TORDO-281447 format. One line per 2 residues: number of its first residue (from 1); their letters; for each residue x, y, z of N, C-alpha, C, CB. Coordinates in Angstrom, 1 decimal. Each point is the difference from the previous one (the first is absolute). Last residue first. Glycine has a CB too. Example, Ala and Ser with C-alpha at 12.3 -4.5 7.8 and 13.67 -1.06 7.14 Angstrom:
2 = sa = 12.8 -2.2 7.1 0.9 1.1 0.0 -0.8 1.1 0.8 1.2 -0.6 -2.2 | -0.9 -5.1 2.1 -0.9 1.2 0.0 0.9 1.2 0.0 -1.9 -1.2 1.2
This chain:
54 = re = 104.4 90.3 88.4 -0.5 -1.2 -0.3 -0.2 -0.7 1.1 1.1 0.0 -1.9 | -0.8 5.3 -0.1 0.4 -0.9 1.0 -0.7 -1.4 -0.4 0.2 2.0 1.9
52 = er = 1.2 2.8 -4.3 -0.7 -1.0 -0.1 0.5 -1.0 1.0 -0.4 0.7 -2.3 | 0.7 4.7 2.6 0.7 -1.2 -0.4 -0.7 -1.1 0.0 1.7 0.9 0.7
50 = fd = -2.1 4.6 -1.0 -0.7 -1.2 0.4 0.7 -0.9 -0.4 -2.0 0.7 0.1 | 3.3 4.6 0.7 0.2 -1.2 -0.9 -0.8 -1.0 0.7 2.2 0.6 -0.8
48 = vh = -3.8 4.7 1.3 1.2 -1.0 0.4 -0.1 -1.2 -0.7 0.0 0.8 2.1 | -2.6 4.2 -1.2 0.3 -1.2 -1.1 1.0 -0.4 0.3 -0.8 0.6 -1.7
46 = ar = -2.4 1.7 5.3 1.1 0.3 -1.0 -0.1 -1.0 -0.9 1.5 1.2 1.5 | -3.7 -1.0 3.0 -0.4 0.9 -0.8 1.0 0.6 -1.0 -1.5 0.3 1.6
44 = av = 1.2 -4.2 1.5 0.9 0.8 0.2 -0.2 1.5 -0.7 1.3 -2.3 0.3 | -4.6 -0.9 -0.3 0.2 0.1 1.3 1.2 0.8 0.1 -1.1 -2.1 0.4
42 = pd = -0.5 1.1 -4.6 -0.9 1.0 0.7 0.5 0.2 1.4 -2.1 -0.7 -1.4 | 5.0 -0.7 -3.1 -0.3 -0.4 1.1 -1.0 0.8 1.0 2.2 -1.0 -0.6
40 = yk = -0.9 0.3 -5.2 -0.4 0.9 1.4 -0.4 -0.9 1.2 -1.0 1.8 -1.4 | 4.5 -3.5 -2.5 -1.3 0.1 0.1 -0.3 1.0 1.3 -0.2 -2.5 -1.2
38 = rl = 4.1 -0.1 -2.4 -0.1 1.1 1.1 -1.6 0.8 -0.1 3.0 0.5 -0.3 | -0.6 -6.0 -0.4 -0.9 1.2 -0.4 0.3 1.1 0.8 -1.8 -1.3 -0.8
36 = vm = 4.1 -3.9 -0.5 0.1 1.3 1.0 -0.9 1.1 -0.7 2.7 -0.5 1.0 | -2.1 -5.2 -1.3 -0.5 1.2 -0.5 0.2 1.1 1.1 -1.7 -1.3 -1.6
34 = re = 4.6 -3.6 0.5 -1.0 1.0 1.1 -0.3 1.2 -0.6 1.0 -0.8 2.0 | 0.4 -3.0 -5.4 0.7 0.5 1.2 -1.1 0.9 0.5 2.6 0.0 -0.7
32 = pd = -3.5 -1.8 -3.5 0.2 -1.1 0.9 0.6 0.4 1.3 0.3 -1.4 -1.9 | -3.3 3.5 -2.1 0.6 0.3 1.2 0.6 -0.9 1.0 -1.4 1.7 -0.3
30 = nr = -0.6 -2.6 -4.1 0.6 1.1 -0.3 1.0 0.7 1.2 -2.2 0.2 -1.6 | -0.3 -4.2 2.0 0.5 -0.4 -1.0 1.1 1.3 -0.5 -2.4 -1.8 -0.4
28 = rn = -1.0 1.9 4.1 1.1 -0.7 0.4 1.0 -0.3 -1.4 -1.5 -1.1 2.2 | -2.4 4.9 -1.1 0.2 -0.9 -0.9 1.5 -0.7 0.2 -1.8 1.3 -1.6
26 = kr = -1.9 0.9 5.4 1.5 0.3 -1.0 -0.1 -1.1 -0.9 1.9 0.9 1.8 | -5.8 1.7 1.8 0.7 -1.3 -0.8 1.1 0.5 -0.8 -2.1 -1.3 -0.2
24 = ti = 0.0 3.5 5.1 0.0 0.0 -1.6 0.4 -1.3 -0.6 0.6 2.5 0.0 | -1.5 0.6 5.0 -0.2 -1.3 -0.4 -0.1 0.2 -1.7 -1.3 -0.9 2.4
22 = yt = 3.7 3.9 2.1 -0.9 -0.1 -1.3 0.0 -1.3 -0.4 0.5 2.0 -0.8 | 0.5 0.1 6.0 0.2 -0.6 -1.3 -1.1 0.1 -1.1 1.3 -1.5 1.4
20 = yg = 1.4 3.6 3.8 -1.2 0.0 -1.0 0.5 -1.0 -1.2 -0.8 2.7 0.5 | 3.5 -1.6 3.4 -0.7 -1.3 0.0 -1.2 -0.1 -1.0 0.8 -0.1 2.3
18 = tg = 3.0 3.3 -0.8 -1.6 0.4 0.4 -0.8 -1.2 0.0 0.0 2.3 -1.0 | 5.0 -1.2 -0.5 -0.4 -0.9 1.2 -1.5 0.4 0.6 2.7 -0.2 0.7
16 = at = -0.4 1.3 -5.2 -0.2 1.0 1.1 -0.3 -0.5 1.5 -0.9 1.5 -1.8 | 0.8 -3.8 -2.5 1.3 0.0 0.5 0.3 1.1 1.1 0.6 -1.0 -2.3
14 = sr = -5.1 -2.0 0.5 0.5 1.3 -0.1 1.5 0.0 0.8 -2.6 1.1 -0.1 | -0.1 -5.3 -2.6 -0.1 0.6 1.3 1.1 1.2 0.1 -0.7 -2.3 1.1
12 = lk = -2.3 -1.1 -4.8 1.1 1.1 0.2 -0.1 0.6 1.2 0.0 0.5 -2.2 | -1.7 -5.6 0.0 -0.1 1.3 1.1 1.2 0.5 -0.1 -1.7 -0.8 1.7
10 = vv = -0.6 -2.4 -5.4 1.0 0.5 0.8 -0.5 1.0 0.8 1.7 -0.5 -1.4 | -3.7 -3.6 -2.2 -0.4 0.9 0.8 1.3 0.4 1.1 -2.7 -0.9 -0.4
8 = pr = 3.2 -1.5 -4.7 -0.3 -0.1 1.5 -0.3 1.5 0.8 1.7 -2.2 -0.1 | -1.5 0.0 -4.9 -0.2 1.5 0.5 -0.4 -0.5 1.5 -1.0 1.6 -2.6
6 = le = 2.4 -5.3 -0.2 0.3 1.0 -0.7 0.0 1.5 0.8 -0.9 -1.6 -2.0 | -1.1 -2.5 3.9 1.3 -0.3 -0.3 0.6 1.2 -0.6 -0.4 -2.4 -0.3
4 = nr = -4.3 2.4 1.6 1.2 0.0 1.1 1.4 0.2 -0.4 -1.3 -1.5 1.0 | -2.6 0.2 -4.0 0.1 1.3 0.3 0.9 0.5 0.9 -1.9 -0.2 -0.7
2 = am = 2.4 -4.4 -2.4 -0.9 0.5 1.3 0.3 1.8 0.0 0.4 -2.8 1.6 | 0.0 -0.1 -6.1 0.8 0.4 1.0 -1.1 0.6 1.2 2.3 0.5 -1.7
C-alpha cells in the first residue's frame, strides 16, 4: 500500500480568518470526515479551531 493512500497530507486553516495554516497527516481509515483541531494561531495570538481544507 502506498504511503499517500492511507495517511494523506492535509492543510489545517485557521477559522480566525488570519490565513495561518498547519500541515499534518491524518489516518483516512479512522477519520474519514474533515479534521478539526484546536491549535495556537500566532497571528491572532489565541487558540482557535483549525479546519481541514481540501
